[in-house]
C-alpha positions in Angstrom: 159.2 142.6 58.5 157.2 141.6 61.6 156.8 137.8 62.0 153.2 136.4 62.1 151.9 134.1 64.8 149.9 130.8 64.4 146.2 131.3 65.5 146.1 127.9 67.1 149.6 127.2 68.7 150.9 130.8 68.7 154.3 129.8 67.1 156.0 131.8 64.4 154.9 131.0 61.0 157.9 130.1 58.7 157.8 129.3 54.9 154.2 130.1 54.4 152.3 132.6 52.2 151.9 136.1 53.4 148.2 135.6 54.1 148.8 132.3 56.1 147.2 132.1 59.5 148.4 128.8 60.7 151.9 127.2 60.9 150.7 123.7 59.7 147.7 121.9 58.3 147.5 120.1 61.8 146.9 123.4 63.7 144.4 124.6 61.0 142.4 121.3 61.4 142.4 121.5 65.2 141.4 125.2 65.1 138.2 124.6 63.0 137.3 121.5 64.9 137.2 123.3 68.2 135.4 126.1 66.9 132.7 123.9 65.4 132.3 122.1 68.7 132.0 125.4 70.7 129.3 126.6 68.3 127.4 123.5 68.8 127.6 123.8 72.6 126.3 127.4 72.3 123.3 126.6 70.2 120.0 126.5 72.1 118.3 123.0 72.6 115.3 122.7 70.2 112.2 121.8 72.1 110.0 119.0 70.7 107.0 120.5 68.7 103.6 119.9 69.9 100.7 121.3 68.0 98.6 121.8 71.0 100.8 124.7 72.0 99.1 126.9 69.4 95.6 126.3 70.5 93.4 129.1 71.7 90.5 129.0 74.0 91.5 126.1 76.0 90.4 125.3 79.5 92.9 123.8 81.9 91.8 120.9 84.2 91.6 123.0 87.3 89.2 125.5 85.6 86.7 122.8 84.8 86.7 121.3 88.4 84.6 122.8 91.2 86.7 122.8 94.4 84.6 121.5 97.4 85.8 122.6 100.7 86.4 119.9 103.1 84.4 120.0 106.4 86.2 117.3 108.1 87.2 119.5 111.0 83.5 120.2 112.1 82.8 116.6 113.0 84.5 113.5 114.3 83.3 109.9 114.3 82.7 107.9 117.4 82.1 104.3 117.3 79.9 101.9 119.3 79.0 98.2 119.4 75.5 97.0 118.6 73.8 93.7 118.2 72.5 92.8 114.8 70.6 89.9 113.3 72.1 88.3 110.2 70.2 85.8 108.2 71.5 82.2 108.5 72.8 81.3 105.0 72.5 77.6 105.7 68.7 77.7 105.9 68.3 79.5 102.5 68.6 76.4 100.2 66.6 74.2 102.5 63.8 76.6 102.8 63.7 77.2 99.1 63.4 73.6 98.5 60.5 73.3 101.0 58.7 76.0 99.4 59.1 74.6 95.8 58.0 71.1 96.8 55.0 72.5 98.8 53.8 74.3 95.6 54.2 71.1 93.4 52.3 69.0 96.0 49.4 71.5 95.9 49.3 71.4 92.1 49.3 67.6 92.0 46.6 67.5 94.7 44.4 69.6 92.5 44.9 67.2 89.5 43.8 64.2 91.8 40.6 66.0 92.5 39.9 66.6 88.8 40.7 63.0 88.1 38.2 61.8 90.7 35.5 64.0 89.3 35.9 62.5 85.9 35.9 59.0 87.2 32.6 59.5 89.1 31.1 61.0 85.9 32.0 57.9 83.7 30.6 55.4 86.5 27.4 57.3 86.3 26.9 56.7 82.5 24.1 54.1 82.1 22.6 54.8 78.7 19.5 56.6 80.1 20.4 59.4 77.7 18.9 57.3 74.9 15.7 57.0 76.8 15.3 60.6 77.6 16.4 61.8 74.2 14.1 59.6 72.1 11.1 60.2 74.4 11.4 63.9 73.8 12.0 63.6 70.1 9.0 61.2 69.8 6.7 63.7 71.6 7.7 66.5 69.3 7.3 64.5 66.2 3.8 63.2 67.4 2.6 66.6 68.2 3.3 67.9 64.8 2.0 64.9 62.8 -1.3 64.3 64.6 -4.5 66.1 64.2 -5.2 66.0 67.9 -2.2 67.4 69.4 -2.4 65.9 72.8 -3.0 62.3 71.6 0.0 62.8 69.2 2.3 64.0 71.8 1.5 61.1 74.2 1.7 58.4 71.4 5.1 60.0 70.1 6.5 60.1 73.5 5.5 56.4 74.2 7.0 55.2 70.9 10.2 57.2 71.8 10.4 55.7 75.2 10.0 52.1 74.0 12.7 52.8 71.2 15.1 54.4 73.8 14.6 51.3 76.1 15.5 48.9 73.4 18.6 50.8 72.3 19.8 51.2 76.0 19.6 47.4 76.3 21.3 46.8 73.0 24.2 49.1 73.7 24.8 48.1 77.3 27.6 45.6 76.7 29.6 47.9 74.5 29.0 50.9 76.9 30.3 48.8 79.8 33.4 48.0 78.1 34.2 51.7 77.2 33.5 52.6 80.9 35.8 50.0 82.1 38.6 51.1 79.7 38.3 54.9 80.7 38.1 54.1 84.3 41.1 52.0 84.2 43.1 54.8 82.5 41.9 57.4 85.2 42.8 55.1 88.0 46.3 54.6 86.7 46.8 58.5 86.5 45.3 58.6 90.0 47.6 56.0 91.5 50.8 57.9 90.0 49.8 61.2 91.7 48.8 59.5 95.0 52.2 57.9 95.0 53.9 61.3 94.4 51.8 63.0 97.2 52.9 60.2 99.6 56.6 60.7 98.8 56.3 64.5 98.8 54.7 64.5 102.3 57.5 62.3 103.6 60.2 64.7 102.1 58.3 67.8 103.4 58.4 66.2 107.0 62.2 65.6 106.5 62.9 69.2 105.4 60.6 70.8 108.1 62.3 68.8 110.9 65.8 70.0 109.5 64.7 73.6 109.5 63.6 73.5 113.1 67.2 72.4 114.1 68.7 75.5 112.2 68.3 79.0 113.7 66.8 81.6 111.4 69.3 84.4 112.3 72.8 84.8 113.8 73.3 87.4 116.3 76.6 89.3 115.6 78.3 92.3 117.2 78.8 95.2 114.8 80.6 98.4 115.0 78.7 101.4 113.9 79.8 105.1 113.6 78.0 107.8 115.6 78.5 111.5 114.7 79.6 113.5 117.6 80.4 117.3 117.8 84.2 118.3 118.2 85.4 119.7 121.3 85.1 123.3 119.9 81.3 122.8 120.0 81.1 120.9 123.2 79.3 123.8 124.9 76.6 123.8 122.5 73.4 121.7 123.2 73.5 118.4 121.3 70.4 116.7 119.8 72.0 113.3 120.0 71.5 110.9 122.9 74.4 110.5 125.3 76.9 107.9 124.3 78.9 105.8 126.7 82.4 106.0 125.0 84.1 103.9 127.6 81.9 100.8 126.8 82.5 101.2 123.0 85.2 99.0 121.8 86.2 99.7 118.2 87.0 96.5 116.1 90.6 95.8 115.3 91.8 97.0 111.9 89.1 99.8 111.6 91.4 102.6 112.8 90.8 105.7 110.8 94.6 106.7 111.0 96.1 105.0 108.0 99.3 107.1 107.9 101.3 104.2 109.3 100.0 101.7 106.9 102.6 100.3 104.5 101.5 99.6 101.0 103.2 97.5 98.3 104.9 99.6 95.8 103.7 99.1 92.1 106.3 99.6 89.7 104.1 100.5 86.6 103.4 103.7 84.6 100.1 102.2 83.6 98.9 102.0 87.4 98.3 105.1 89.5 96.4 105.8 92.7 92.9 107.4 92.7 94.4 110.3 94.7 97.0 110.8 91.8 94.1 110.6 89.2 92.2 113.4 91.2 95.1 115.7 90.9 95.7 115.1 87.1 94.6 118.0 84.7 93.4 117.7 81.1 92.7 120.5 78.7 89.4 120.9 77.1 88.1 123.2 74.3 86.0 126.1 75.6 83.0 125.6 73.2 80.5 128.4 73.5 76.9 128.9 72.2 75.3 126.3 70.2 78.5 124.2 69.9 78.7 123.9 73.6 75.0 123.0 73.7 75.6 120.3 71.1 79.1 119.0 72.2 79.8 120.3 75.8 83.5 120.9 76.4 85.5 118.1 74.3 89.1 117.3 74.9 91.7 118.9 72.6 92.4 115.6 70.6 88.5 114.3 70.5 87.4 112.2 67.7 84.1 112.9 66.2 82.2 110.6 63.6 79.7 112.4 61.3 77.5 110.0 59.1 74.5 110.4 57.0 73.1 109.5 53.7 73.9 111.4 50.5 72.4 114.9 50.3 71.3 115.1 54.0 73.7 117.8 54.9 76.6 116.1 56.6 79.4 117.9 54.6 77.6 121.3 55.1 77.6 120.5 58.8 81.3 119.4 58.8 82.2 122.7 57.1 80.3 124.7 59.5 82.1 123.1 62.5 85.5 123.4 60.6 84.9 127.2 60.3 84.0 127.5 64.0 87.1 125.6 65.1 89.3 127.7 62.9 88.0 131.0 64.0 88.0 130.2 67.7 90.7 127.6 68.5 93.4 126.6 66.1 94.6 125.5 62.7 92.2 123.4 60.7 92.8 121.1 57.5 89.8 119.8 55.6 90.7 116.8 53.5 88.3 116.4 50.5 88.7 112.8 49.5 85.3 112.7 47.8 85.0 115.9 45.6 88.5 117.2 45.7 89.3 120.8 44.4 86.0 120.9 42.6 83.2 123.5 41.9 80.8 121.8 44.2 83.4 121.8 46.9 84.1 125.3 46.5 80.4 126.3 46.5 79.9 124.5 49.9 82.7 126.6 51.4 81.5 129.9 49.8 77.7 129.2 50.8 78.8 128.8 54.4 81.2 131.6 54.5 84.1 129.2 55.5 87.0 131.2 54.4 89.7 131.5 57.1 93.5 131.9 57.3 93.6 129.2 60.0 91.5 126.7 57.6 93.4 124.8 54.9 91.9 122.4 52.3 93.5 119.4 50.7 92.8 117.1 47.7 93.9 113.8 49.1 92.3 110.6 48.0 93.8 107.7 50.0 95.2 106.8 53.5 98.7 107.0 52.0 98.2 110.4 50.7 97.3 111.7 54.2 100.4 110.1 55.9 102.6 111.5 53.0 101.2 115.0 52.7 99.9 116.0 56.3 103.0 115.8 58.8 102.1 115.3 62.5 102.0 118.1 64.9 100.9 120.5 62.1 97.2 120.9 62.6 94.9 121.1 65.6 91.9 119.7 63.8 91.9 117.2 60.8 88.7 116.7 58.8 88.6 113.5 56.6 85.7 113.5 54.0 85.1 110.7 53.7 86.2 107.4 55.1 84.2 105.4 52.5 85.9 107.1 49.4 89.3 106.7 50.9 88.6 103.2 52.0 89.8 103.8 55.6 88.7 100.9 57.8 88.9 100.5 61.6 92.6 99.5 61.5 93.8 102.3 59.4 91.7 104.8 61.7 93.6 103.6 64.7 96.8 104.3 62.9 95.7 107.8 62.0 94.8 108.4 65.7 98.2 107.3 66.7 100.1 109.3 64.1 98.0 112.5 65.0 97.6 111.8 68.7 97.7 115.7 69.7 95.2 116.6 67.0 91.3 116.3 67.0 89.9 114.2 64.2 86.6 114.8 62.6 85.7 112.0 60.1 82.7 111.8 57.7 81.0 108.6 56.5 78.0 107.5 54.6 74.9 105.9 56.2 73.1 102.7 55.4 69.3 102.7 54.5 68.6 101.9 58.2 70.4 104.9 59.5 73.6 103.2 60.7 77.1 104.1 59.8 78.3 102.3 56.8 81.5 100.1 57.4 82.9 98.8 60.6 81.0 99.8 63.8 84.2 99.5 65.6 85.0 103.3 64.5 81.8 104.3 66.2 82.6 102.4 69.3 86.2 103.9 69.6 85.1 107.6 68.9 84.2 110.2 71.4 81.2 111.7 69.6 78.9 110.4 66.9 76.6 112.7 65.0 73.9 111.5 62.6 72.7 114.0 60.0 69.3 113.3 58.6 67.1 115.8 56.6 69.3 118.5 57.5 69.3 117.8 61.3 72.6 116.9 63.1 71.8 114.7 66.2 74.3 113.4 68.7 73.9 109.7 69.0 77.0 109.3 71.3 78.8 111.8 73.4 81.4 111.3 76.1 81.5 115.0 77.2 77.8 115.5 77.8 74.4 113.9 77.4 73.6 112.5 74.0 70.4 113.2 72.0 70.9 117.1 71.1 70.1 118.2 67.7 71.1 121.1 65.4 69.2 122.3 62.3 72.1 122.6 59.8 70.5 124.6 56.9 69.0 127.3 59.3 72.3 128.7 59.7 72.0 130.4 56.1 68.7 132.2 57.3 69.3 132.8 60.9 73.1 133.4 61.1 74.3 132.0 64.5 70.8 131.5 65.9 70.7 128.0 64.9 67.9 126.0 66.5 69.1 123.4 69.1 66.6 121.1 70.9 66.8 117.9 73.0 65.7 114.7 71.3 63.5 112.6 73.7 
């Protein structure tokens, strides 16, 4: 009988069963351990899942940027020194105070003239008004009372004159006292203003003398750049005046060649150069037709807020948008936290022909339900209808955006009576697009991807198909 060899150490198997493959349990254990390790090494490395990889109709950053050819080889800068007048900053506060004080002095001078006119009017009051007034009144009364009009007029005027003289004399002392009191008040006001004028004149003279000692401008030497043709075009006639390059002295530190400049290294992944930023590429969704007119080219993980009052058409608009995203770009989930799996929810989908193999619906009612039932990196677009019913505030919304960072989020909310979104305005502030739906018209009130103020007639879709009316709100 032929002896059997151990599969691990190749020694002869003694005292074992006929079907034994190992000479001992130790060899058996080592054999299977090494086989397990070798199978693990041969297993391909599993790549991290990213839901963006299943998107369709995506624009790369380079496709959205127009490359402008550089023309730096056609011209070269030449510098020359020129004299330039620069305002003297020392004069500015002094000149400002001088003009202010001059305006105030002019105003006070006008007040002095008005007070002097009032004082002259008071001094002219001597009670003659009584005489003239009663004389005229007596003439009128006599004319009407007497049979002979002429005699009555003369008699009435005479009696009025005598009465006026008597009243003038009786009121003379009280009138003089009133005149004295009013005149004294006016004289005090005049004296205050005259004193101010004297002080102002003294201060204005001081400021004016100071301004005479300070030059209005400084003359500085400034380097300016003049465009000259390159050597390749030297033979062509130039329209520029001749420049004496020998006399032009560039200022130190203005050399165009910065290749030798040493910059401090910034060790931070949060800070990059503007040149690095220019080279970065970001993917965008290639929206077409009415959706491009309304939204432009959003990023693949945009956040859109849709709000409106009940019955205005916000859910209908959201379902139409979900249908377009599913048919054209990627996988969509529409979370119905308000109606759930109900007849009304089904009717909305049916009326808008929103059935698609790339569009799923979910009956989830809370923030916790979303986290539990919707795994990250599963859907490209997540609709949440609505934030109010699911009690999702700004803090919870930030957590959702962080959890589904590679997915676009479209959230629906109720509006208040004045047209603003119900709840925290922080959600609108943080979003990329805000859409207000009112009377069946969806209008963008915020859009980071194109100008806002575009509108779309939601319910016209049922009558006109894809020819939805879009207009610009002015």
